[in-house]
C-alpha positions as CSV (number, residue, x, y, z in Angstrom):
1,M,4.3,-16.0,9.0
2,S,2.0,-13.0,8.8
3,A,2.3,-10.1,6.4
4,H,3.5,-6.7,7.5
5,Y,0.8,-4.1,7.0
6,E,1.6,-0.5,5.9
7,A,0.2,2.5,4.1
8,V,1.8,4.5,1.3
9,R,0.8,7.8,-0.3
10,V,1.5,7.7,-4.1
11,R,1.5,10.5,-6.7
12,I,1.5,9.3,-10.4
13,S,2.5,11.9,-13.1
14,G,2.3,11.8,-16.8
15,R,-0.7,11.2,-19.0
16,V,-2.8,9.7,-16.2
17,Q,-6.1,11.6,-16.4
18,G,-8.8,10.8,-19.0
19,V,-7.5,7.3,-19.4
20,G,-9.4,5.4,-16.7
21,F,-6.6,5.5,-14.3
22,R,-8.7,5.9,-11.2
23,M,-11.0,3.0,-12.1
24,W,-8.1,0.8,-13.0
25,T,-6.4,1.7,-9.7
26,R,-9.5,0.7,-7.7
27,D,-9.8,-2.6,-9.6
28,E,-6.1,-3.5,-9.2
29,A,-6.1,-2.5,-5.5
30,L,-9.1,-4.7,-4.8
31,R,-7.5,-7.6,-6.7
32,L,-4.5,-7.3,-4.5
33,G,-6.5,-6.9,-1.2
34,L,-5.5,-3.3,-0.7
35,T,-7.7,-0.6,0.8
36,G,-7.6,3.2,0.5
37,W,-8.5,5.8,-2.1
38,V,-7.6,7.4,-5.4
39,R,-8.3,10.8,-6.9
40,N,-7.4,13.2,-9.7
41,E,-5.3,16.3,-8.7
42,A,-5.6,19.8,-10.2
43,D,-2.0,19.6,-11.6
44,G,-2.9,16.6,-13.8
45,S,-1.5,13.9,-11.6
46,V,-3.3,11.1,-9.7
47,A,-2.9,10.7,-6.0
48,A,-3.6,7.6,-4.0
49,L,-3.4,6.1,-0.5
50,I,-2.9,2.4,-0.6
51,A,-2.9,0.3,2.6
52,G,-2.4,-3.4,3.2
53,P,0.3,-6.1,3.1
54,D,3.7,-4.8,2.2
55,T,4.1,-7.3,-0.6
56,A,0.8,-6.2,-2.2
57,I,1.8,-2.6,-1.9
58,S,5.1,-3.3,-3.7
59,T,3.2,-5.0,-6.5
60,M,0.8,-2.1,-6.8
61,I,3.6,0.4,-7.0
62,E,5.2,-1.6,-9.8
63,R,1.8,-1.6,-11.6
64,F,1.5,2.2,-11.2
65,G,4.6,2.5,-13.3
66,R,2.7,1.0,-16.2
67,G,-0.8,2.1,-15.6
68,P,-3.8,1.1,-17.7
69,A,-3.9,1.1,-21.5
70,G,-3.7,4.7,-22.8
71,A,-1.7,6.0,-19.8
72,L,1.8,7.2,-20.2
73,V,3.4,7.3,-16.7
74,S,6.4,9.6,-16.3
75,D,6.9,9.4,-12.5
76,V,5.7,7.5,-9.4
77,E,6.5,9.1,-6.1
78,T,5.8,7.3,-2.8
79,E,5.8,8.3,0.8
80,A,5.1,6.2,3.8
81,S,1.9,7.2,5.6
82,P,1.2,6.6,9.2
83,L,-2.1,4.8,9.8
84,E,-4.1,5.1,13.0
85,T,-6.8,2.8,11.5
86,M,-6.9,0.8,8.3
87,P,-9.2,2.2,5.7
88,T,-12.1,-0.1,4.6
89,G,-12.7,-0.7,1.0
90,F,-11.2,1.3,-1.9
91,R,-12.9,4.5,-3.0
92,I,-12.5,6.9,-5.9
93,T,-12.7,10.3,-4.1
94,G,-12.3,12.8,-6.8
């Protein structure tokens, strides 16, 4: 049985900037075989696009709820994102 692939946009709020959240996200995403990007937002949140097997995406969303050491996550919002092509690799874009 093959995995179902999808993409999700995520916004993580709380104390998520200045704690290594973007590097942690990249490392966790790569461990799970996900592709996409992560960046800091002007409002203090972190935004990400994660793409890959639905089971890995679910695991990553759960991990976003905890974040790295030093983070204090107050909210994780998700929204399905249509994909015309799968992103390659995982980048920190801002």
